[in-house]
C-alpha positions in Angstrom: 12.7 10.6 45.1 12.3 10.5 41.3 14.8 13.3 41.2 17.4 11.3 43.2 16.8 8.4 41.1 17.4 10.5 38.0 20.6 11.8 39.5 21.8 8.4 40.5 21.1 7.1 36.9 23.1 10.0 35.5 25.9 9.3 38.0 26.0 5.7 37.0 26.2 6.6 33.2 29.0 8.9 34.0 30.8 6.4 36.1 30.6 3.8 33.5 31.9 6.2 31.0 34.7 7.1 33.3 35.6 3.4 33.9 35.6 2.8 30.1 38.0 5.8 29.5 40.3 4.5 32.3 40.3 1.0 30.9 41.1 2.4 27.4 43.9 4.5 28.8 45.3 1.5 30.7 45.4 -0.3 27.4 47.3 2.6 25.9 49.8 2.5 28.8 50.2 -1.2 28.4 50.9 -0.9 24.7 53.5 1.6 25.4 55.0 -0.6 28.1 55.0 -3.5 25.6 57.2 -1.6 23.2 59.8 -0.8 26.0 59.6 -4.4 27.2 60.2 -5.8 23.7 63.1 -3.3 23.1 64.6 -4.2 26.5 64.4 -7.8 25.7 66.1 -7.6 22.2 68.6 -5.2 23.8 69.4 -7.7 26.5 70.0 -10.4 23.7 72.2 -8.0 21.7 74.2 -7.3 24.9 74.5 -11.0 25.5 75.7 -11.6 21.8 78.2 -8.7 22.0 79.7 -10.4 25.1 80.0 -13.7 23.5 81.5 -12.2 20.2 84.0 -10.3 22.3 85.1 -13.5 24.1 85.3 -15.4 20.9 87.5 -12.8 19.3 89.8 -12.8 22.3 90.1 -16.7 21.8 90.5 -16.1 17.9 93.5 -13.7 18.7 95.0 -16.1 20.9 94.9 -18.8 18.5 96.4 -16.6 15.8 99.3 -15.8 18.1 99.8 -19.4 18.7 99.6 -20.1 15.0 102.1 -17.5 14.3 104.6 -19.1 16.8 104.1 -22.6 15.3 104.8 -21.3 11.9 107.8 -19.6 13.0 108.8 -22.8 14.8 108.5 -24.8 11.4 110.7 -22.3 9.8 113.3 -22.4 12.4 113.4 -26.2 12.3 113.5 -26.3 8.6 116.3 -23.8 8.7 118.5 -26.4 10.6 118.2 -29.0 7.8 121.2 -27.9 5.7 123.4 -28.0 8.9 122.5 -31.5 9.8 125.4 -34.1 9.3 124.0 -37.3 10.5 121.1 -39.5 9.4 119.9 -40.0 12.7 119.6 -36.2 13.4 118.1 -35.6 10.1 115.4 -38.1 10.8 114.8 -36.5 14.2 114.4 -33.1 12.7 112.0 -34.3 10.1 109.8 -35.7 12.7 110.1 -32.4 14.6 108.8 -30.5 11.5 106.0 -33.1 10.8 104.8 -32.5 14.4 105.0 -28.8 14.2 103.0 -28.8 10.8 100.4 -31.1 12.5 100.2 -28.6 15.2 99.8 -25.9 12.7 96.9 -27.7 11.0 95.2 -28.3 14.3 95.5 -24.5 15.2 94.2 -23.6 11.7 91.1 -25.8 12.1 90.4 -24.4 15.5 90.9 -20.9 14.2 88.6 -21.5 11.3 86.0 -23.0 13.6 86.2 -20.1 16.0 85.9 -17.7 13.0 82.8 -19.6 12.0 81.4 -19.3 15.4 81.9 -15.5 15.3 80.3 -15.2 11.8 77.1 -17.0 13.1 77.0 -14.7 16.2 77.5 -11.7 14.0 74.7 -12.7 11.8 72.5 -13.2 14.7 73.5 -9.7 16.2 72.6 -8.1 12.8 69.2 -9.7 12.9 68.7 -8.5 16.5 69.8 -5.1 15.5 67.3 -5.0 12.6 64.5 -6.3 15.0 65.3 -3.6 17.6 65.4 -0.9 14.9 61.9 -2.0 13.8 60.7 -2.1 17.3 62.0 1.4 17.9 60.5 2.6 14.6 57.2 1.1 15.4 57.4 2.6 19.0 58.2 6.0 17.7 55.2 6.1 15.4 52.7 4.2 17.3 54.1 5.7 20.7 53.3 9.2 19.3 49.7 8.3 18.6 49.4 6.6 21.9 50.7 9.5 23.8 48.3 11.9 21.8 45.5 9.6 22.7 46.4 9.5 26.3 46.5 13.4 26.2 43.1 13.6 24.5 41.5 11.0 26.9 42.9 12.7 29.9 41.1 15.9 29.0 37.8 13.9 28.4 38.4 12.2 31.7 38.9 15.4 33.5 35.7 16.9 32.0 33.7 13.8 33.0 35.2 13.7 36.5 34.2 17.3 37.1 30.7 16.5 35.7 30.5 13.6 38.2 31.5 15.8 41.1 28.7 18.1 40.1 26.1 15.4 39.9 27.3 13.7 43.0 27.2 16.8 45.0 23.5 16.9 44.6 23.1 13.6 46.4 22.8 13.0 50.0 26.1 11.7 51.4 24.5 8.5 52.8 23.0 7.7 49.4 26.1 8.5 47.5 28.0 6.3 49.7 25.6 3.5 49.2 25.8 4.0 45.5 29.5 3.9 45.4 29.7 0.7 47.4 27.3 -0.9 45.1 28.9 0.2 42.1 32.2 -1.3 43.1 30.7 -4.6 44.3 28.3 -5.1 41.4 30.6 -4.5 38.5 29.5 -0.9 37.7 25.9 -1.6 38.0 24.6 -0.1 41.2 21.2 0.8 39.7 19.0 -1.8 37.8 15.8 -1.4 36.1 12.7 -3.1 37.1 10.2 -4.4 34.5 7.3 -6.8 34.6 7.8 -7.4 38.4 11.5 -8.4 38.0 14.9 -6.8 38.7 16.7 -6.8 35.5 19.9 -6.6 37.3 19.8 -10.3 38.5 16.6 -11.4 36.6 14.8 -12.3 39.9 11.2 -11.7 40.5 10.4 -9.1 43.2 7.7 -9.4 45.8 4.5 -8.0 44.4 4.1 -5.6 47.4 7.6 -4.1 46.8 7.0 -3.7 43.0 3.9 -1.8 43.8 5.8 0.5 46.1 8.4 0.8 43.4 5.8 2.0 40.9 4.7 4.8 43.2 8.3 6.0 43.6 7.8 7.3 47.1 10.9 5.7 48.7 14.1 4.2 47.5 13.8 0.4 46.9 16.6 -2.1 46.5 16.4 -5.6 45.1 16.3 -8.2 47.9 18.3 -10.6 45.9 21.1 -8.4 44.5 20.8 -5.4 46.6 20.9 -2.9 43.6 18.9 0.3 43.7 15.8 -0.1 41.6 14.0 2.1 39.2 11.1 1.3 37.1 10.9 0.7 33.4 7.6 0.7 31.6 5.6 -2.4 31.2 5.7 -4.1 27.8 2.7 -3.5 25.6 
């Protein structure tokens, strides 16, 4: 029985090491995924800014065309002044020129506002491009490290898994099944030491008769409170 307990203790140590390796590997994968998520987030913002800039540039081009037409209109109307013969017609043409110039000023203000909008968005886009470049730079450097760590830990994991299979193969199937179930249910602690008459897995006192049986190591004992498989640690003193 002592040999089985020793095998179970070895198995638990290996399994806890395997769990630790898997958790570490998961952390590596999550860190890699975070780089990808950050890059995708910034790229999405860049795409949106690009669409907004493109739309504003179309509107800017349209305003420029309208402004050119209005300027041509002013020139055309002003060219009529020398040909005017009556005061009434002269006043009407001057009024038309004033209206055309006012329209020009409005279009110029709209165009200036549109160009300012574009400039702000272009500045934002440059900032996002710099942010994306920084993320990609960090991703390339740290990503290479993480991939190397994943490769190294995969080799370690494979070796420990092979060792586990070897140890587990020496245990009876029923006992191994019981251990596996407890390991999952009890947070990676299927076996617990007993000392001074108590289970150290749940810190509950064991019945004296059971503790005495446990000391003799003649049969497998489990804690009546937490159901963990028990083994003896030496009494203090």
